[in-house]
C-alpha positions, 0 to 999 in steps of 0.5 A, a space after each residue: 500500499 505504501 509502495 502504491 501511494 509513493 508511486 502515485 506521488 511520483 506520478 502526480 509530481 511528474 504530471 505537475 512538472 509537465 504541466 508547468 513545463 508546458 505552460 512556460 513554453 506557450 509563446 506570449 502574443 506580440 501585438 502591433 502598437 504603433 509607428 515611429 520615425 527612426 530617421 528623419 529625411 535628409 531635408 526638412 527645410 525647403 525653399 519657397 515654392 519647392 515641392 518636398 522630397 523626403 528622401 532617406 526617411 525611415 519608419 519602424 513598427 513598434 510592438 508590445 514586446 518593444 521590438 521594432 520592425 522596418 516599415 517601407 510602405 508608408 505615406 507622407 502628407 502635408 497640408 502646408 502651402 508650399 508658397 507661404 514661408 513658415 513651419 508646418 507638420 507633415 504626417 507619416 501614415 502606415 497601418 492605421 497609425 500616424 506620426 508627424 514631424 516639422 517641415 519648413 519653407 523659408 528663404 528665396 523663391 525656387 529659381 525660375 530664371 526670372 527676377 523675383 520681386 520681393 515686396 514686404 508691407 509695413 506690419 504685414 498689412 494686406 494690400 486689399 484696396 485700390 484706394 489706400 496705399 500701404 507702406 512697402 519695402 521692395 527687393 528684387 533679386 536676379 539669379 539670387 543676387 540683389 539688384 534693386 532695393 527701394 521704399 515705396 507705397 503699393 495698392 491695387 489697381 484695375 477694374 474687372 482684373 481686381 475682382 479676380 483672385 490673382 490681383 494687379 497692383 500699382 507701385 509708387 516709388 519714394 524716389 524716381 529709379 530705373 527698375 530692371 533696366 527700364 527708364 527712371 520713373 516713380 510709378 509702376 504696375 504689376 499686371 497679374 495676367 490672370 485670365 491669360 493662360 499663355 501669359 503672353 498677350 500683353 507682351 505680344 501686344 507691346 512687342 507689336 507696338 514697338 514693331 509699329 513704331 508707336 511714339 511711345 510703348 510701355 516697357 515691360 519685364 516678366 518677373 515672379 512676385 513674393 508678397 509678405 512671404 507668399 508666392 503670388 505668381 508670375 507678373 509683368 512689371 509694366 510702365 503705366 500710361 502717364 505723362 512724362 519725359 520718359 513716358 508720354 512725352 507731351 507738355 505738362 499742360 497737354 491732354 492725355 485722355 482715355 475712353 473706357 467703360 469706367 469713366 464715371 468712376 473717375 474724379 473728372 470726365 466728359 461725355 461727347 455729343 455722340 455719348 462717348 465718356 472720356 477721363 483724364 490722365 493728364 492734366 491731373 483731373 483732381 489737382 491741375 485740370 482747370 475749367 478752361 481746359 475741361 471746356 476746350 477739350 469737350 468742345 473740341 471733341 464735340 466739334 470733331 464729332 459734329 463734322 464726322 457725322 456731317 455729309 462733308 465729313 471727308 472734305 479735304 479742307 474742312 473735314 474730319 482731318 482738321 481735327 485728328 492726325 489721320 496716320 495715328 488713327 490708321 496705325 491704331 486701327 491696324 494694330 488693334 485688328 492685328 491682335 483682334 483686340 475685342 476690349 481695348 482701352 482707348 487713349 488719345 493725346 492732344 499737345 495743347 489748346 492750339 493747333 495740335 490735333 488729336 492723336 490715337 496712342 498709346 495702346 493699353 489693355 490686351 486681356 481679350 485679344 489674340 482670338 479670346 473674348 466672347 466666344 463659345 465655340 471650338 478653338 482657334 476661333 474663326 479668324 475672319 472678323 474685325 474688332 469692330 462691327 458697324 456703328 462702333 466708335 468713329 471708325 464706322 464713319 472713317 472707313 467710309 472715306 476711300 482715302 482713309 482706307 487707302 492709307 490703311 492699305 498703304 501702311 499694311 503693305 509697308 509693315 511686316 510683323 508676322 515673323 517677329 511676333 511668332 519669334 517673340 512667342 517662341 522665345 518668350 515661352 522658353 523664357 517663361 517655362 519654369 515660371 509658367 509651371 509654378 504660376 499655374 501650380 499656384 493658380 490652378 485654372 488651366 482647366 477652368 473657364 475664366 470670365 469670357 475667355 475661351 474653352 480651356 485647351 487643357 495645357 499651357 503648350 496647347 493654349 500657346 499653340 492655339 493662339 499662335 495658330 489664330 494669329 497666323 490665320 487672322 493675318 492671312 484673312 487680313 491680307 485678303 481683306 485689306 487688299 480689297 481697300 
């Protein structure tokens, strides 16, 4: 009996031993807990406008037993606007977990090959008014080197263009200065070209004005602009239309006046007997324009219109040519029709209150030109049209004079601009290549219909080629039409 109890005790102990041994060999379950960054990317600081690349980043999975396992299947996202200076968080995500790290955008704009205009307003005050100037400092860098530093005031400008997200601006330097090789002056404008998907229409038009030898053409430079630490796009720095020895070179008492649809917003204007509204650029409508000067030009234009609408409008001695400089009206008509400009700002000058005649120049406002504006069909649009139909401005009557049409034909035959404009398009698209890419990242409108612009073509290259082909087609059509004059 004792022997049996002993044997049972041995068996029980053996069983307990085996049970405890088996229990200790059951593995503890290893559970995934989180992810962690084990190595930051090679760079976490980037230039303004630079798309971050996170080469060299390493991420690990963390488990309950404190072990780690590399994870190469992770995503990195950031909400930062790459066009604004500052620090933000980037988020690394994998297996339903996330972890963040800081990235910074600072310093200069990435190189696009264009000069960069850096504007900093006093206390970072936003430029949100066309009436109120904001104190500003300007630094211009070209190829990373400072080429200009100026103190100035700036404000918004434009009419319809001011309503777009990408704003145009007026700059007024504290002192006259040359900017990027242009003539010295205080006043400058930054044109935004928001509706122009080629960014070329202003440049093409100013180049054509130079080729056609207008007495003065605004000088211009393409630039990129950073305002208060934010990249706001590709702009054109342009000389505005104003009286001055380096610009519209007429006497200080001479007339520089404008016809457009916003004349009633100006501080002083007149409306002619035919209903055309004109405002003043010179003399200054608020400070310098006298009642005598206002009455003189109003009566002069009324007298001109009275003759133009009379039966003897083209009388060699007493007709319209007594009032206007005919060659300037001819050149202006051809210029606008070469561009097929659907919405012009019309400037005229008269040098004095004496024997001078009204001249048609300078040229401005090319937003709806080169096949764009108030058209819903396929592009390039048909090229067989003038920019004015009947009953439009003074040309409907001027074109009834055979002598006026003869002057148009003779000037047309004496100019050759097609090759030069096509060369300008090709050279400028190459110049703007990197800036174009950055601008349309900032303003993602390539596939959007903007205002009365044409149906989008889908890419910058297609937009340029469309305009290029329209220009060729329109020149060919004008050749046939004007040969009949």
